[in-house]
PLY file of the C-alpha trace (Angstrom):
ply
format ascii 1.0
element vertex 284
property float x
property float y
property float z
element edge 283
property int vertex1
property int vertex2
end_header
0.04 -0.02 -0.02
2.84 2.36 0.72
4.40 1.50 -2.64
1.09 2.27 -4.34
0.82 5.74 -2.59
4.24 6.57 -4.06
3.37 5.13 -7.55
5.95 2.43 -7.47
5.71 -1.10 -8.78
5.85 -3.72 -6.13
6.12 -7.42 -7.03
6.76 -10.62 -5.15
8.08 -13.65 -6.90
8.52 -17.07 -5.50
10.52 -19.64 -7.57
8.70 -22.91 -8.49
11.44 -24.90 -6.85
10.65 -23.51 -3.33
8.57 -26.05 -1.33
5.04 -24.88 -0.36
5.26 -25.75 3.27
8.37 -25.17 5.32
9.34 -25.44 9.01
10.54 -21.95 10.50
9.36 -18.95 12.27
6.82 -17.33 10.17
6.41 -14.10 12.55
10.09 -13.38 12.59
10.38 -13.96 8.88
7.47 -11.69 8.27
9.15 -8.97 10.45
12.47 -9.16 8.45
10.52 -8.97 5.15
8.46 -6.00 6.30
11.66 -4.17 7.56
13.48 -4.71 4.28
10.69 -3.94 1.92
9.66 -0.78 3.88
13.23 0.25 3.83
13.44 -0.19 0.02
10.11 1.72 -0.59
11.29 4.56 1.70
14.39 5.19 -0.32
12.83 4.73 -3.86
11.27 7.58 -5.36
10.44 6.17 -8.84
10.57 2.69 -10.43
10.08 -0.47 -8.60
10.66 -2.71 -5.57
10.93 -6.46 -5.98
10.92 -9.42 -3.55
12.18 -12.62 -4.88
12.38 -15.98 -2.97
14.43 -18.88 -4.35
16.58 -21.92 -3.37
20.05 -20.80 -2.46
22.37 -21.40 -5.41
25.21 -22.93 -3.11
23.07 -24.92 -0.61
19.79 -26.50 -1.49
18.59 -26.66 2.22
18.46 -22.79 2.41
16.10 -20.24 0.94
17.52 -16.98 -0.58
15.41 -13.80 -0.19
16.19 -10.72 -2.00
14.70 -7.20 -1.90
15.89 -5.13 -4.86
15.01 -1.53 -5.60
15.57 1.31 -8.08
16.14 3.93 -5.32
18.93 6.32 -4.41
21.66 3.66 -3.59
24.15 3.52 -1.05
27.76 4.92 -1.13
30.51 2.20 -1.05
32.05 3.55 2.01
28.69 3.39 3.87
27.96 -0.42 2.92
30.26 -1.82 5.44
28.33 -0.28 8.47
24.85 -0.12 6.79
23.33 -2.69 9.39
25.25 -1.39 12.33
23.88 -2.77 15.57
20.98 -2.08 17.59
22.63 0.53 19.91
24.26 2.32 16.99
21.03 2.38 15.15
19.28 4.30 17.73
21.64 7.39 17.36
23.45 7.07 14.10
22.47 7.45 10.44
24.35 6.67 7.33
24.78 9.50 4.84
21.88 9.62 2.20
20.24 6.61 3.78
19.39 6.21 7.40
19.84 2.65 8.80
17.03 3.19 11.44
16.29 0.17 13.70
14.77 -1.89 10.93
18.04 -3.00 9.27
19.81 -3.68 12.69
16.93 -5.55 14.04
16.51 -7.47 10.53
20.32 -8.37 11.02
19.81 -9.68 14.49
16.77 -11.83 13.54
18.43 -13.35 10.58
21.55 -14.35 12.47
19.37 -15.76 15.47
17.91 -18.22 12.84
21.45 -19.16 11.66
21.29 -17.19 8.50
23.26 -14.62 6.83
22.36 -11.13 5.57
24.06 -8.75 3.14
23.64 -5.96 0.70
24.76 -4.73 -2.85
24.36 -1.22 -3.92
25.69 1.76 -6.02
24.90 5.29 -5.73
22.05 6.16 -8.18
21.62 2.50 -9.39
19.56 1.10 -6.44
20.28 -1.54 -3.92
19.63 -5.29 -3.19
19.38 -6.52 0.32
19.45 -10.25 0.58
19.51 -12.90 3.15
19.56 -16.74 3.45
17.77 -18.85 5.94
18.07 -22.77 6.66
14.35 -23.69 6.65
13.46 -27.52 6.54
10.83 -28.85 4.17
7.94 -29.88 6.20
6.84 -33.61 5.92
4.02 -34.25 3.48
1.60 -35.11 6.13
2.11 -31.82 8.14
1.61 -30.05 4.82
-1.69 -31.63 4.13
-2.78 -30.76 7.72
-1.86 -27.36 7.28
-3.76 -27.04 4.04
-6.87 -28.26 5.52
-6.36 -25.97 8.64
-5.62 -22.85 6.56
-8.50 -23.15 4.15
-10.81 -20.22 4.75
-14.51 -20.32 4.58
-15.86 -16.88 5.14
-19.14 -17.42 3.37
-21.22 -17.48 6.67
-20.11 -13.83 7.02
-21.68 -12.58 3.73
-23.02 -8.91 4.34
-21.07 -8.58 7.51
-21.21 -4.98 8.79
-17.82 -4.01 10.58
-16.84 -0.79 12.47
-13.09 -0.39 12.65
-11.56 1.92 15.19
-7.95 2.50 13.79
-5.89 5.88 13.60
-3.37 4.63 11.22
-4.39 5.27 7.50
-2.23 2.33 6.47
-3.67 -0.07 8.88
-7.16 1.05 7.71
-6.44 0.20 4.19
-4.97 -3.23 5.17
-8.00 -4.09 7.29
-10.52 -2.91 4.75
-8.86 -4.48 1.79
-8.38 -7.83 3.52
-12.06 -7.88 4.69
-13.37 -7.02 1.19
-11.20 -9.67 -0.28
-12.42 -12.39 1.97
-15.98 -11.65 2.80
-18.64 -11.07 0.17
-20.86 -7.92 0.43
-18.92 -6.87 3.64
-19.38 -3.26 4.72
-16.41 -1.54 6.42
-16.57 1.71 8.25
-13.42 3.26 9.64
-13.06 5.68 12.66
-9.82 7.28 13.71
-10.55 7.48 17.38
-12.78 5.96 20.20
-15.04 9.07 20.22
-15.87 8.70 16.59
-16.38 4.98 17.07
-19.13 5.56 19.63
-20.76 8.22 17.52
-20.75 5.91 14.55
-22.11 3.01 16.59
-24.94 5.21 17.90
-25.71 6.31 14.40
-25.72 2.96 12.51
-25.96 -0.82 13.11
-22.93 -2.93 12.98
-22.26 -6.69 13.58
-18.76 -6.28 15.05
-16.08 -3.65 16.11
-12.43 -4.25 15.33
-10.58 -1.76 17.55
-7.02 -0.64 17.86
-6.17 0.05 21.61
-3.64 2.78 21.14
-5.69 5.62 19.35
-5.52 9.45 20.23
-8.40 11.50 21.76
-9.91 8.10 23.17
-7.99 4.84 23.08
-9.71 1.50 22.76
-9.80 0.56 26.43
-11.75 3.80 27.23
-13.98 3.40 24.12
-14.83 -0.24 25.07
-15.75 0.86 28.49
-18.05 3.66 27.32
-19.80 1.33 24.77
-20.48 -1.12 27.64
-21.81 1.38 30.12
-23.21 4.28 28.23
-24.63 3.05 25.00
-28.14 1.57 24.86
-28.68 -2.06 24.68
-28.48 -4.00 22.38
-25.73 -2.09 20.73
-23.82 -2.05 24.03
-23.34 -5.79 23.67
-21.75 -5.73 20.26
-18.60 -7.98 19.92
-15.56 -6.00 20.15
-12.16 -7.44 19.18
-9.08 -5.58 20.05
-6.18 -5.12 17.60
-2.71 -4.75 19.28
0.95 -5.48 18.48
1.43 -6.45 22.13
-1.03 -8.70 23.85
0.70 -10.22 26.64
0.66 -10.05 30.52
-1.15 -6.99 31.87
-2.20 -5.61 28.56
-4.01 -8.86 27.69
-5.95 -8.73 30.82
-6.70 -5.05 30.35
-8.27 -5.77 27.21
-10.74 -8.05 28.86
-11.26 -5.74 31.85
-12.24 -3.05 29.45
-15.17 -5.22 28.14
-13.62 -6.41 24.92
-14.52 -10.00 23.80
-11.07 -11.12 22.13
-7.99 -9.82 20.61
-6.06 -10.21 17.26
-2.30 -9.54 17.18
-0.83 -7.19 14.66
0.25 -8.11 11.99
-2.50 -10.58 11.78
-3.01 -13.49 9.43
-6.16 -13.96 7.34
-6.89 -17.18 9.35
-6.65 -15.17 12.66
-8.82 -12.31 11.45
-11.67 -14.61 10.08
-11.40 -17.18 12.78
-11.75 -14.86 15.53
-14.57 -12.87 13.76
-16.45 -16.12 13.09
-16.07 -17.02 16.73
-17.82 -14.07 18.04
-20.42 -13.12 15.28
-21.32 -16.71 14.51
-20.55 -18.15 17.87
-18.54 -20.74 15.88
0 1
1 2
2 3
3 4
4 5
5 6
6 7
7 8
8 9
9 10
10 11
11 12
12 13
13 14
14 15
15 16
16 17
17 18
18 19
19 20
20 21
21 22
22 23
23 24
24 25
25 26
26 27
27 28
28 29
29 30
30 31
31 32
32 33
33 34
34 35
35 36
36 37
37 38
38 39
39 40
40 41
41 42
42 43
43 44
44 45
45 46
46 47
47 48
48 49
49 50
50 51
51 52
52 53
53 54
54 55
55 56
56 57
57 58
58 59
59 60
60 61
61 62
62 63
63 64
64 65
65 66
66 67
67 68
68 69
69 70
70 71
71 72
72 73
73 74
74 75
75 76
76 77
77 78
78 79
79 80
80 81
81 82
82 83
83 84
84 85
85 86
86 87
87 88
88 89
89 90
90 91
91 92
92 93
93 94
94 95
95 96
96 97
97 98
98 99
99 100
100 101
101 102
102 103
103 104
104 105
105 106
106 107
107 108
108 109
109 110
110 111
111 112
112 113
113 114
114 115
115 116
116 117
117 118
118 119
119 120
120 121
121 122
122 123
123 124
124 125
125 126
126 127
127 128
128 129
129 130
130 131
131 132
132 133
133 134
134 135
135 136
136 137
137 138
138 139
139 140
140 141
141 142
142 143
143 144
144 145
145 146
146 147
147 148
148 149
149 150
150 151
151 152
152 153
153 154
154 155
155 156
156 157
157 158
158 159
159 160
160 161
161 162
162 163
163 164
164 165
165 166
166 167
167 168
168 169
169 170
170 171
171 172
172 173
173 174
174 175
175 176
176 177
177 178
178 179
179 180
180 181
181 182
182 183
183 184
184 185
185 186
186 187
187 188
188 189
189 190
190 191
191 192
192 193
193 194
194 195
195 196
196 197
197 198
198 199
199 200
200 201
201 202
202 203
203 204
204 205
205 206
206 207
207 208
208 209
209 210
210 211
211 212
212 213
213 214
214 215
215 216
216 217
217 218
218 219
219 220
220 221
221 222
222 223
223 224
224 225
225 226
226 227
227 228
228 229
229 230
230 231
231 232
232 233
233 234
234 235
235 236
236 237
237 238
238 239
239 240
240 241
241 242
242 243
243 244
244 245
245 246
246 247
247 248
248 249
249 250
250 251
251 252
252 253
253 254
254 255
255 256
256 257
257 258
258 259
259 260
260 261
261 262
262 263
263 264
264 265
265 266
266 267
267 268
268 269
269 270
270 271
271 272
272 273
273 274
274 275
275 276
276 277
277 278
278 279
279 280
280 281
281 282
282 283
């Protein structure tokens, strides 16, 4: 979505030789790819950003990921320190291209999984950030089980009316497009803070609220408490699902204490989103 806003082409290509099911850490891999792709898009003003996945040319038990862009490029003298380390990244920036925490974190995550990360670049000719990870092919019986478990059936949710409390325009687009893609005739209304969520709920009928807990003006906790205590029934009993990048310990308990029914972690998978919605809308 960020690439589209900048008018950039963004493509993902997975080589046919790459197994469909692998054993690894999907959440950490997702974080690495988001960091590298976001970094590439940030420093590309025109042209394209491409993500490719293939079997490593030197070792067949490793996957090779590459993010290439047509951006400003990186000076030769800066390449050696582009990844830096976590502490350096908080205070230092490389000329023409800040490392930020994203590249430093990506390096740490790759190396923790026994992988290697690198970069090729020239000023004015774009860059390529690449890394390899040793990922095992999943046994066929596990692959078949995953296939069954991840098949989505959102047909019972046809015509669902969803109110989304989210102050990030990017996250609004992600949620709205995901729901439109998966649920037939879905209606998605967005509100950038809790006050607007409450007003929207009073004015119209909805089947479900998806609510970010960290919004300005009125956050998700306060909004949920207001809905449960100050909105007339039956609207006061509408299912409310929290959206949060952190749902551990006290925050997890605070979600339920505020009157919310459940939570979905950010970034969410399609299965998590649809499964949680079905659970509370259909009591499935």
